[in-house]
A tleap script that builds the chain and sets N, CA, C and O, in Angstrom:
source leaprc.protein.ff14SB
mol = sequence {
  NMET PHE LEU PHE GLY HIE LYS LEU CYS LYS
  ASP GLU VAL ASN GLN MET LEU LEU LYS HIE
  GLY THR LEU LEU PRO LEU ASP GLN LYS GLY
  LEU THR LEU ALA GLN PHE GLU GLU ALA MET
  ILE PRO LYS PHE ALA ALA LEU GLU GLU ASP
  ASP GLU ILE ARG SER THR PHE LYS ALA PHE
  ASP LYS ASN CYS ARG GLY PHE LEU LYS LEU
  GLU ASP VAL LYS SER ALA PHE GLN GLN VAL
  CYS PRO HIE PHE PRO GLU HIE ASN ILE GLU
  LEU ALA PHE LYS GLU ILE ASP ARG ASP GLY
  ASP GLY ARG ILE SER TYR LYS ASP PHE ASP
  PHE MET MET LYS PHE ASN ASN LEU CMET
}
set mol.1.N position { -26.269 201.408 -64.269 }
set mol.1.CA position { -24.826 201.317 -64.193 }
set mol.1.C position { -24.246 201.700 -65.548 }
set mol.1.O position { -24.734 201.257 -66.588 }
set mol.2.N position { -23.206 202.523 -65.533 }
set mol.2.CA position { -22.496 202.897 -66.753 }
set mol.2.C position { -21.194 202.117 -66.816 }
set mol.2.O position { -20.485 202.004 -65.817 }
set mol.3.N position { -20.884 201.589 -67.966 }
set mol.3.CA position { -19.635 200.859 -68.164 }
set mol.3.C position { -19.007 201.354 -69.454 }
set mol.3.O position { -19.517 201.096 -70.544 }
set mol.4.N position { -17.901 202.064 -69.325 }
set mol.4.CA position { -17.177 202.588 -70.482 }
set mol.4.C position { -18.090 203.415 -71.383 }
set mol.4.O position { -18.044 203.293 -72.607 }
set mol.5.N position { -18.935 204.273 -70.756 }
set mol.5.CA position { -19.793 205.174 -71.509 }
set mol.5.C position { -21.091 204.557 -71.992 }
set mol.5.O position { -21.837 205.213 -72.719 }
set mol.6.N position { -21.385 203.341 -71.622 }
set mol.6.CA position { -22.598 202.650 -72.061 }
set mol.6.C position { -23.432 202.304 -70.843 }
set mol.6.O position { -22.940 201.668 -69.912 }
set mol.7.N position { -24.709 202.724 -70.841 }
set mol.7.CA position { -25.583 202.405 -69.720 }
set mol.7.C position { -26.099 200.973 -69.885 }
set mol.7.O position { -26.729 200.632 -70.886 }
set mol.8.N position { -25.815 200.153 -68.885 }
set mol.8.CA position { -26.222 198.752 -68.922 }
set mol.8.C position { -27.553 198.569 -68.211 }
set mol.8.O position { -27.818 199.227 -67.205 }
set mol.9.N position { -28.395 197.673 -68.731 }
set mol.9.CA position { -29.620 197.321 -68.028 }
set mol.9.C position { -29.281 196.258 -66.975 }
set mol.9.O position { -28.182 195.703 -66.976 }
set mol.10.N position { -30.234 195.982 -66.081 }
set mol.10.CA position { -29.988 195.015 -65.002 }
set mol.10.C position { -29.580 193.650 -65.546 }
set mol.10.O position { -28.687 193.005 -64.995 }
set mol.11.N position { -30.228 193.204 -66.624 }
set mol.11.CA position { -29.891 191.895 -67.194 }
set mol.11.C position { -28.452 191.863 -67.703 }
set mol.11.O position { -27.753 190.867 -67.517 }
set mol.12.N position { -28.001 192.954 -68.348 }
set mol.12.CA position { -26.621 193.004 -68.837 }
set mol.12.C position { -25.628 192.972 -67.685 }
set mol.12.O position { -24.593 192.310 -67.763 }
set mol.13.N position { -25.954 193.697 -66.606 }
set mol.13.CA position { -25.078 193.705 -65.428 }
set mol.13.C position { -25.011 192.306 -64.834 }
set mol.13.O position { -23.926 191.812 -64.526 }
set mol.14.N position { -26.170 191.662 -64.671 }
set mol.14.CA position { -26.185 190.309 -64.106 }
set mol.14.C position { -25.449 189.312 -65.000 }
set mol.14.O position { -24.757 188.429 -64.495 }
set mol.15.N position { -25.589 189.442 -66.326 }
set mol.15.CA position { -24.867 188.547 -67.229 }
set mol.15.C position { -23.360 188.746 -67.101 }
set mol.15.O position { -22.594 187.783 -67.095 }
set mol.16.N position { -22.945 190.013 -66.997 }
set mol.16.CA position { -21.523 190.299 -66.848 }
set mol.16.C position { -21.002 189.728 -65.529 }
set mol.16.O position { -19.926 189.131 -65.488 }
set mol.17.N position { -21.759 189.912 -64.465 }
set mol.17.CA position { -21.333 189.413 -63.162 }
set mol.17.C position { -21.361 187.889 -63.117 }
set mol.17.O position { -20.472 187.268 -62.535 }
set mol.18.N position { -22.371 187.288 -63.726 }
set mol.18.CA position { -22.465 185.825 -63.764 }
set mol.18.C position { -21.269 185.231 -64.507 }
set mol.18.O position { -20.726 184.201 -64.109 }
set mol.19.N position { -20.869 185.894 -65.590 }
set mol.19.CA position { -19.717 185.434 -66.367 }
set mol.19.C position { -18.466 185.380 -65.505 }
set mol.19.O position { -17.605 184.524 -65.706 }
set mol.20.N position { -18.366 186.286 -64.551 }
set mol.20.CA position { -17.193 186.345 -63.681 }
set mol.20.C position { -17.438 185.690 -62.327 }
set mol.20.O position { -16.623 185.815 -61.412 }
set mol.21.N position { -18.569 184.989 -62.202 }
set mol.21.CA position { -18.843 184.270 -60.966 }
set mol.21.C position { -19.144 185.167 -59.783 }
set mol.21.O position { -18.897 184.793 -58.636 }
set mol.22.N position { -19.675 186.349 -60.054 }
set mol.22.CA position { -19.945 187.275 -58.957 }
set mol.22.C position { -21.401 187.730 -58.955 }
set mol.22.O position { -21.690 188.863 -58.572 }
set mol.23.N position { -22.310 186.873 -59.371 }
set mol.23.CA position { -23.721 187.231 -59.361 }
set mol.23.C position { -24.145 187.550 -57.935 }
set mol.23.O position { -23.814 186.824 -56.997 }
set mol.24.N position { -24.880 188.644 -57.788 }
set mol.24.CA position { -25.286 189.076 -56.449 }
set mol.24.C position { -26.365 188.170 -55.879 }
set mol.24.O position { -27.301 187.801 -56.589 }
set mol.25.N position { -26.247 187.806 -54.601 }
set mol.25.CA position { -27.350 187.110 -53.945 }
set mol.25.C position { -28.565 188.037 -53.911 }
set mol.25.O position { -28.410 189.258 -53.911 }
set mol.26.N position { -29.755 187.477 -53.881 }
set mol.26.CA position { -30.969 188.291 -53.921 }
set mol.26.C position { -31.050 189.303 -52.788 }
set mol.26.O position { -31.635 190.372 -52.962 }
set mol.27.N position { -30.471 188.987 -51.624 }
set mol.27.CA position { -30.558 189.899 -50.485 }
set mol.27.C position { -29.419 190.930 -50.456 }
set mol.27.O position { -29.372 191.759 -49.548 }
set mol.28.N position { -28.529 190.894 -51.405 }
set mol.28.CA position { -27.402 191.830 -51.422 }
set mol.28.C position { -27.705 192.963 -52.395 }
set mol.28.O position { -28.107 192.722 -53.534 }
set mol.29.N position { -27.512 194.198 -51.942 }
set mol.29.CA position { -27.873 195.355 -52.758 }
set mol.29.C position { -26.702 195.955 -53.528 }
set mol.29.O position { -26.907 196.877 -54.317 }
set mol.30.N position { -25.513 195.474 -53.332 }
set mol.30.CA position { -24.364 196.036 -54.026 }
set mol.30.C position { -23.221 195.049 -54.077 }
set mol.30.O position { -23.331 193.914 -53.613 }
set mol.31.N position { -22.127 195.501 -54.646 }
set mol.31.CA position { -20.928 194.677 -54.753 }
set mol.31.C position { -19.940 195.034 -53.660 }
set mol.31.O position { -19.829 196.191 -53.254 }
set mol.32.N position { -19.236 194.041 -53.198 }
set mol.32.CA position { -18.099 194.327 -52.328 }
set mol.32.C position { -16.959 194.793 -53.228 }
set mol.32.O position { -17.007 194.600 -54.443 }
set mol.33.N position { -15.945 195.401 -52.642 }
set mol.33.CA position { -14.793 195.835 -53.421 }
set mol.33.C position { -14.138 194.640 -54.117 }
set mol.33.O position { -13.746 194.732 -55.280 }
set mol.34.N position { -14.024 193.532 -53.406 }
set mol.34.CA position { -13.403 192.336 -53.988 }
set mol.34.C position { -14.204 191.832 -55.193 }
set mol.34.O position { -13.619 191.436 -56.201 }
set mol.35.N position { -15.535 191.844 -55.096 }
set mol.35.CA position { -16.371 191.403 -56.214 }
set mol.35.C position { -16.222 192.345 -57.411 }
set mol.35.O position { -16.132 191.907 -58.558 }
set mol.36.N position { -16.199 193.640 -57.119 }
set mol.36.CA position { -16.035 194.628 -58.183 }
set mol.36.C position { -14.692 194.440 -58.889 }
set mol.36.O position { -14.622 194.429 -60.117 }
set mol.37.N position { -13.631 194.293 -58.100 }
set mol.37.CA position { -12.299 194.099 -58.684 }
set mol.37.C position { -12.241 192.829 -59.519 }
set mol.37.O position { -11.661 192.815 -60.605 }
set mol.38.N position { -12.845 191.764 -59.009 }
set mol.38.CA position { -12.841 190.488 -59.730 }
set mol.38.C position { -13.530 190.620 -61.086 }
set mol.38.O position { -13.096 190.019 -62.068 }
set mol.39.N position { -14.599 191.404 -61.137 }
set mol.39.CA position { -15.337 191.578 -62.385 }
set mol.39.C position { -14.654 192.556 -63.336 }
set mol.39.O position { -14.722 192.380 -64.553 }
set mol.40.N position { -13.998 193.584 -62.800 }
set mol.40.CA position { -13.491 194.664 -63.641 }
set mol.40.C position { -12.033 194.527 -64.070 }
set mol.40.O position { -11.679 194.996 -65.152 }
set mol.41.N position { -11.193 193.915 -63.279 }
set mol.41.CA position { -9.769 193.839 -63.615 }
set mol.41.C position { -9.540 193.185 -64.981 }
set mol.41.O position { -8.736 193.700 -65.758 }
set mol.42.N position { -10.208 192.076 -65.308 }
set mol.42.CA position { -9.992 191.510 -66.655 }
set mol.42.C position { -10.397 192.471 -67.777 }
set mol.42.O position { -9.760 192.501 -68.830 }
set mol.43.N position { -11.454 193.253 -67.550 }
set mol.43.CA position { -11.894 194.209 -68.571 }
set mol.43.C position { -10.848 195.289 -68.791 }
set mol.43.O position { -10.540 195.635 -69.931 }
set mol.44.N position { -10.295 195.828 -67.697 }
set mol.44.CA position { -9.279 196.870 -67.827 }
set mol.44.C position { -7.990 196.311 -68.430 }
set mol.44.O position { -7.318 196.999 -69.198 }
set mol.45.N position { -7.647 195.090 -68.093 }
set mol.45.CA position { -6.444 194.476 -68.668 }
set mol.45.C position { -6.604 194.337 -70.182 }
set mol.45.O position { -5.663 194.582 -70.936 }
set mol.46.N position { -7.796 193.943 -70.619 }
set mol.46.CA position { -8.054 193.811 -72.058 }
set mol.46.C position { -7.974 195.171 -72.747 }
set mol.46.O position { -7.450 195.273 -73.856 }
set mol.47.N position { -8.492 196.218 -72.094 }
set mol.47.CA position { -8.405 197.563 -72.668 }
set mol.47.C position { -6.959 198.017 -72.797 }
set mol.47.O position { -6.576 198.601 -73.810 }
set mol.48.N position { -6.158 197.750 -71.776 }
set mol.48.CA position { -4.744 198.126 -71.826 }
set mol.48.C position { -4.031 197.392 -72.958 }
set mol.48.O position { -3.216 197.981 -73.668 }
set mol.49.N position { -4.335 196.112 -73.124 }
set mol.49.CA position { -3.721 195.344 -74.210 }
set mol.49.C position { -4.123 195.924 -75.562 }
set mol.49.O position { -3.282 196.068 -76.450 }
set mol.50.N position { -5.409 196.260 -75.723 }
set mol.50.CA position { -5.876 196.838 -76.980 }
set mol.50.C position { -5.206 198.180 -77.260 }
set mol.50.O position { -4.835 198.463 -78.399 }
set mol.51.N position { -5.050 199.009 -76.224 }
set mol.51.CA position { -4.371 200.301 -76.390 }
set mol.51.C position { -2.924 200.109 -76.819 }
set mol.51.O position { -2.422 200.836 -77.677 }
set mol.52.N position { -2.260 199.138 -76.224 }
set mol.52.CA position { -0.862 198.871 -76.567 }
set mol.52.C position { -0.735 198.376 -78.012 }
set mol.52.O position { 0.177 198.780 -78.734 }
set mol.53.N position { -1.644 197.510 -78.421 }
set mol.53.CA position { -1.626 197.004 -79.794 }
set mol.53.C position { -1.892 198.146 -80.772 }
set mol.53.O position { -1.214 198.258 -81.794 }
set mol.54.N position { -2.873 198.992 -80.466 }
set mol.54.CA position { -3.194 200.135 -81.343 }
set mol.54.C position { -1.985 201.068 -81.462 }
set mol.54.O position { -1.655 201.518 -82.560 }
set mol.55.N position { -1.331 201.355 -80.348 }
set mol.55.CA position { -0.151 202.234 -80.365 }
set mol.55.C position { 0.982 201.630 -81.192 }
set mol.55.O position { 1.665 202.340 -81.930 }
set mol.56.N position { 1.176 200.333 -81.066 }
set mol.56.CA position { 2.224 199.657 -81.837 }
set mol.56.C position { 1.911 199.716 -83.330 }
set mol.56.O position { 2.796 199.977 -84.145 }
set mol.57.N position { 0.649 199.473 -83.683 }
set mol.57.CA position { 0.249 199.548 -85.090 }
set mol.57.C position { 0.506 200.945 -85.643 }
set mol.57.O position { 1.037 201.097 -86.744 }
set mol.58.N position { 0.127 201.964 -84.874 }
set mol.58.CA position { 0.339 203.347 -85.321 }
set mol.58.C position { 1.822 203.658 -85.487 }
set mol.58.O position { 2.201 204.393 -86.398 }
set mol.59.N position { 2.658 203.110 -84.624 }
set mol.59.CA position { 4.101 203.330 -84.742 }
set mol.59.C position { 4.640 202.696 -86.030 }
set mol.59.O position { 5.534 203.256 -86.664 }
set mol.60.N position { 4.113 201.552 -86.415 }
set mol.60.CA position { 4.522 200.898 -87.659 }
set mol.60.C position { 3.977 201.659 -88.877 }
set mol.60.O position { 4.638 201.735 -89.912 }
set mol.61.N position { 2.774 202.216 -88.744 }
set mol.61.CA position { 2.074 202.888 -89.846 }
set mol.61.C position { 2.482 204.362 -89.912 }
set mol.61.O position { 1.674 205.249 -89.636 }
set mol.62.N position { 3.719 204.611 -90.273 }
set mol.62.CA position { 4.269 205.974 -90.284 }
set mol.62.C position { 3.561 206.886 -91.287 }
set mol.62.O position { 3.547 208.102 -91.102 }
set mol.63.N position { 2.978 206.324 -92.337 }
set mol.63.CA position { 2.290 207.126 -93.355 }
set mol.63.C position { 0.801 207.302 -93.069 }
set mol.63.O position { 0.080 207.895 -93.871 }
set mol.64.N position { 0.343 206.794 -91.938 }
set mol.64.CA position { -1.066 206.930 -91.505 }
set mol.64.C position { -2.050 206.464 -92.585 }
set mol.64.O position { -3.035 207.143 -92.874 }
set mol.65.N position { -1.772 205.310 -93.169 }
set mol.65.CA position { -2.635 204.765 -94.217 }
set mol.65.C position { -3.731 203.865 -93.663 }
set mol.65.O position { -4.718 203.588 -94.345 }
set mol.66.N position { -3.556 203.411 -92.428 }
set mol.66.CA position { -4.530 202.492 -91.857 }
set mol.66.C position { -4.219 201.037 -92.162 }
set mol.66.O position { -4.992 200.147 -91.806 }
set mol.67.N position { -3.104 200.791 -92.812 }
set mol.67.CA position { -2.636 199.436 -93.089 }
set mol.67.C position { -1.119 199.479 -93.167 }
set mol.67.O position { -0.518 200.546 -93.296 }
set mol.68.N position { -0.514 198.310 -93.086 }
set mol.68.CA position { 0.942 198.214 -93.155 }
set mol.68.C position { 1.347 197.511 -94.440 }
set mol.68.O position { 0.728 196.531 -94.855 }
set mol.69.N position { 2.392 198.030 -95.058 }
set mol.69.CA position { 3.003 197.363 -96.206 }
set mol.69.C position { 4.308 196.747 -95.717 }
set mol.69.O position { 4.782 197.055 -94.624 }
set mol.70.N position { 4.871 195.886 -96.528 }
set mol.70.CA position { 6.106 195.211 -96.153 }
set mol.70.C position { 7.199 196.219 -95.793 }
set mol.70.O position { 7.957 195.997 -94.848 }
set mol.71.N position { 7.285 197.320 -96.535 }
set mol.71.CA position { 8.310 198.334 -96.239 }
set mol.71.C position { 8.148 198.910 -94.832 }
set mol.71.O position { 9.137 199.182 -94.152 }
set mol.72.N position { 6.889 199.097 -94.396 }
set mol.72.CA position { 6.626 199.629 -93.053 }
set mol.72.C position { 7.174 198.691 -91.985 }
set mol.72.O position { 7.811 199.122 -91.024 }
set mol.73.N position { 6.914 197.409 -92.172 }
set mol.73.CA position { 7.344 196.416 -91.190 }
set mol.73.C position { 8.870 196.303 -91.190 }
set mol.73.O position { 9.494 196.229 -90.132 }
set mol.74.N position { 9.463 196.290 -92.387 }
set mol.74.CA position { 10.927 196.237 -92.464 }
set mol.74.C position { 11.554 197.457 -91.794 }
set mol.74.O position { 12.547 197.329 -91.077 }
set mol.75.N position { 10.987 198.621 -92.021 }
set mol.75.CA position { 11.505 199.857 -91.426 }
set mol.75.C position { 11.432 199.805 -89.902 }
set mol.75.O position { 12.375 200.200 -89.215 }
set mol.76.N position { 10.311 199.317 -89.381 }
set mol.76.CA position { 10.157 199.214 -87.924 }
set mol.76.C position { 11.185 198.249 -87.340 }
set mol.76.O position { 11.798 198.534 -86.312 }
set mol.77.N position { 11.366 197.119 -87.995 }
set mol.77.CA position { 12.357 196.156 -87.510 }
set mol.77.C position { 13.772 196.713 -87.605 }
set mol.77.O position { 14.604 196.456 -86.736 }
set mol.78.N position { 14.042 197.472 -88.654 }
set mol.78.CA position { 15.368 198.071 -88.816 }
set mol.78.C position { 15.688 198.994 -87.632 }
set mol.78.O position { 16.835 199.075 -87.193 }
set mol.79.N position { 14.677 199.679 -87.127 }
set mol.79.CA position { 14.875 200.601 -86.006 }
set mol.79.C position { 15.080 199.878 -84.682 }
set mol.79.O position { 15.934 200.267 -83.885 }
set mol.80.N position { 14.304 198.832 -84.446 }
set mol.80.CA position { 14.350 198.191 -83.126 }
set mol.80.C position { 15.210 196.935 -83.078 }
set mol.80.O position { 15.691 196.549 -82.013 }
set mol.81.N position { 15.402 196.305 -84.215 }
set mol.81.CA position { 16.172 195.057 -84.249 }
set mol.81.C position { 16.885 194.954 -85.601 }
set mol.81.O position { 16.517 194.131 -86.440 }
set mol.82.N position { 17.903 195.791 -85.807 }
set mol.82.CA position { 18.517 195.906 -87.133 }
set mol.82.C position { 19.143 194.622 -87.678 }
set mol.82.O position { 19.332 194.503 -88.888 }
set mol.83.N position { 19.463 193.681 -86.832 }
set mol.83.CA position { 20.111 192.452 -87.307 }
set mol.83.C position { 19.126 191.306 -87.534 }
set mol.83.O position { 19.531 190.185 -87.845 }
set mol.84.N position { 17.835 191.589 -87.378 }
set mol.84.CA position { 16.819 190.564 -87.615 }
set mol.84.C position { 16.808 190.249 -89.112 }
set mol.84.O position { 16.735 191.166 -89.929 }
set mol.85.N position { 16.880 188.977 -89.482 }
set mol.85.CA position { 16.965 188.613 -90.906 }
set mol.85.C position { 15.751 189.096 -91.713 }
set mol.85.O position { 14.604 188.849 -91.342 }
set mol.86.N position { 16.027 189.773 -92.802 }
set mol.86.CA position { 14.973 190.307 -93.666 }
set mol.86.C position { 14.069 189.193 -94.189 }
set mol.86.O position { 12.862 189.387 -94.335 }
set mol.87.N position { 14.642 188.049 -94.466 }
set mol.87.CA position { 13.864 186.903 -94.952 }
set mol.87.C position { 12.791 186.508 -93.926 }
set mol.87.O position { 11.667 186.178 -94.304 }
set mol.88.N position { 13.131 186.540 -92.649 }
set mol.88.CA position { 12.161 186.199 -91.602 }
set mol.88.C position { 11.038 187.233 -91.528 }
set mol.88.O position { 9.882 186.887 -91.284 }
set mol.89.N position { 11.383 188.492 -91.739 }
set mol.89.CA position { 10.359 189.545 -91.756 }
set mol.89.C position { 9.386 189.289 -92.907 }
set mol.89.O position { 8.172 189.395 -92.738 }
set mol.90.N position { 9.925 188.954 -94.064 }
set mol.90.CA position { 9.083 188.681 -95.235 }
set mol.90.C position { 8.177 187.473 -95.011 }
set mol.90.O position { 7.002 187.499 -95.378 }
set mol.91.N position { 8.716 186.426 -94.413 }
set mol.91.CA position { 7.900 185.237 -94.111 }
set mol.91.C position { 6.780 185.572 -93.128 }
set mol.91.O position { 5.633 185.165 -93.316 }
set mol.92.N position { 7.123 186.317 -92.082 }
set mol.92.CA position { 6.115 186.702 -91.091 }
set mol.92.C position { 5.046 187.577 -91.736 }
set mol.92.O position { 3.857 187.406 -91.469 }
set mol.93.N position { 5.466 188.511 -92.583 }
set mol.93.CA position { 4.512 189.392 -93.262 }
set mol.93.C position { 3.516 188.577 -94.079 }
set mol.93.O position { 2.310 188.815 -94.010 }
set mol.94.N position { 4.018 187.619 -94.850 }
set mol.94.CA position { 3.135 186.780 -95.669 }
set mol.94.C position { 2.164 185.985 -94.804 }
set mol.94.O position { 1.009 185.785 -95.179 }
set mol.95.N position { 2.634 185.536 -93.653 }
set mol.95.CA position { 1.777 184.767 -92.740 }
set mol.95.C position { 0.669 185.647 -92.157 }
set mol.95.O position { -0.475 185.211 -92.028 }
set mol.96.N position { 1.012 186.872 -91.811 }
set mol.96.CA position { 0.040 187.786 -91.193 }
set mol.96.C position { -0.938 188.324 -92.227 }
set mol.96.O position { -2.113 188.524 -91.918 }
set mol.97.N position { -0.475 188.560 -93.443 }
set mol.97.CA position { -1.307 189.072 -94.537 }
set mol.97.C position { -2.181 187.927 -95.047 }
set mol.97.O position { -1.917 187.347 -96.100 }
set mol.98.N position { -3.215 187.617 -94.288 }
set mol.98.CA position { -4.015 186.425 -94.544 }
set mol.98.C position { -4.741 186.433 -95.885 }
set mol.98.O position { -4.972 185.373 -96.466 }
set mol.99.N position { -5.107 187.624 -96.388 }
set mol.99.CA position { -5.811 187.651 -97.672 }
set mol.99.C position { -4.869 187.858 -98.863 }
set mol.99.O position { -5.312 187.887 -100.012 }
set mol.100.N position { -3.567 188.002 -98.584 }
set mol.100.CA position { -2.571 188.077 -99.644 }
set mol.100.C position { -2.603 189.339 -100.487 }
set mol.100.O position { -2.128 189.328 -101.623 }
set mol.101.N position { -3.155 190.437 -99.957 }
set mol.101.CA position { -3.243 191.672 -100.741 }
set mol.101.C position { -2.019 192.580 -100.602 }
set mol.101.O position { -2.009 193.694 -101.126 }
set mol.102.N position { -0.988 192.105 -99.898 }
set mol.102.CA position { 0.219 192.908 -99.729 }
set mol.102.C position { 0.101 193.962 -98.650 }
set mol.102.O position { 0.945 194.851 -98.539 }
set mol.103.N position { -0.945 193.857 -97.861 }
set mol.103.CA position { -1.193 194.804 -96.777 }
set mol.103.C position { -1.571 194.044 -95.513 }
set mol.103.O position { -2.195 192.984 -95.569 }
set mol.104.N position { -1.186 194.601 -94.388 }
set mol.104.CA position { -1.643 194.069 -93.105 }
set mol.104.C position { -2.611 195.096 -92.540 }
set mol.104.O position { -2.224 196.215 -92.205 }
set mol.105.N position { -3.864 194.705 -92.438 }
set mol.105.CA position { -4.877 195.589 -91.861 }
set mol.105.C position { -4.718 195.602 -90.343 }
set mol.105.O position { -4.012 194.771 -89.772 }
set mol.106.N position { -5.383 196.557 -89.703 }
set mol.106.CA position { -5.337 196.576 -88.244 }
set mol.106.C position { -5.927 195.279 -87.697 }
set mol.106.O position { -5.433 194.739 -86.708 }
set mol.107.N position { -6.974 194.785 -88.334 }
set mol.107.CA position { -7.606 193.538 -87.882 }
set mol.107.C position { -6.607 192.378 -87.916 }
set mol.107.O position { -6.532 191.594 -86.971 }
set mol.108.N position { -5.840 192.272 -89.005 }
set mol.108.CA position { -4.815 191.226 -89.106 }
set mol.108.C position { -3.735 191.414 -88.042 }
set mol.108.O position { -3.297 190.453 -87.410 }
set mol.109.N position { -3.315 192.663 -87.855 }
set mol.109.CA position { -2.271 192.976 -86.880 }
set mol.109.C position { -2.745 192.630 -85.464 }
set mol.109.O position { -2.010 192.023 -84.685 }
set mol.110.N position { -3.968 193.021 -85.147 }
set mol.110.CA position { -4.551 192.742 -83.834 }
set mol.110.C position { -4.622 191.234 -83.597 }
set mol.110.O position { -4.274 190.755 -82.518 }
set mol.111.N position { -5.070 190.491 -84.600 }
set mol.111.CA position { -5.157 189.037 -84.489 }
set mol.111.C position { -3.782 188.439 -84.224 }
set mol.111.O position { -3.623 187.580 -83.355 }
set mol.112.N position { -2.789 188.902 -84.983 }
set mol.112.CA position { -1.430 188.386 -84.817 }
set mol.112.C position { -0.903 188.679 -83.418 }
set mol.112.O position { -0.300 187.810 -82.788 }
set mol.113.N position { -1.123 189.882 -82.933 }
set mol.113.CA position { -0.602 190.271 -81.622 }
set mol.113.C position { -1.272 189.492 -80.488 }
set mol.113.O position { -0.643 189.213 -79.467 }
set mol.114.N position { -2.529 189.147 -80.667 }
set mol.114.CA position { -3.263 188.458 -79.602 }
set mol.114.C position { -3.140 186.939 -79.666 }
set mol.114.O position { -3.129 186.278 -78.628 }
set mol.115.N position { -3.048 186.381 -80.863 }
set mol.115.CA position { -3.171 184.934 -80.986 }
set mol.115.C position { -1.986 184.219 -81.611 }
set mol.115.O position { -1.930 182.990 -81.567 }
set mol.116.N position { -1.046 184.938 -82.187 }
set mol.116.CA position { 0.116 184.307 -82.820 }
set mol.116.C position { 1.388 184.810 -82.174 }
set mol.116.O position { 1.415 185.895 -81.592 }
set mol.117.N position { 2.421 184.035 -82.276 }
set mol.117.CA position { 3.739 184.450 -81.796 }
set mol.117.C position { 4.718 184.450 -82.960 }
set mol.117.O position { 5.779 183.829 -82.895 }
set mol.118.N position { 4.350 185.150 -84.019 }
set mol.118.CA position { 5.182 185.149 -85.220 }
set mol.118.C position { 6.362 186.093 -85.108 }
set mol.118.O position { 7.445 185.801 -85.616 }
set mol.119.N position { 6.162 187.215 -84.452 }
set mol.119.CA position { 7.211 188.240 -84.435 }
set mol.119.C position { 7.877 188.288 -83.104 }
set mol.119.O position { 8.787 189.090 -82.897 }
savepdb mol mol.pdb
quit
């Protein structure tokens, strides 16, 4: 079985199916459509979320540096929400910039988008 360009062994397939509660009975040779959908829909939803986060990061990163500076974030907010208080943008930036280097890496941005509701 190929999954997103990676050939899975039987154990990997069974682990993936077991995780989603769709382990095949020993006498069953394939998946029903419902079982397949149950196993795959969460994976595709996660991919769509990751694509959306990546696209948003790229939109903020106008200089294609691979990281965001405070000016990048302020500029993005100015375009989409011009009346958002600059002080709040600065506070959010400091919160997201976990290592305090004045930059938001993609990893920091991804974490914020998935696990925080700062912005």
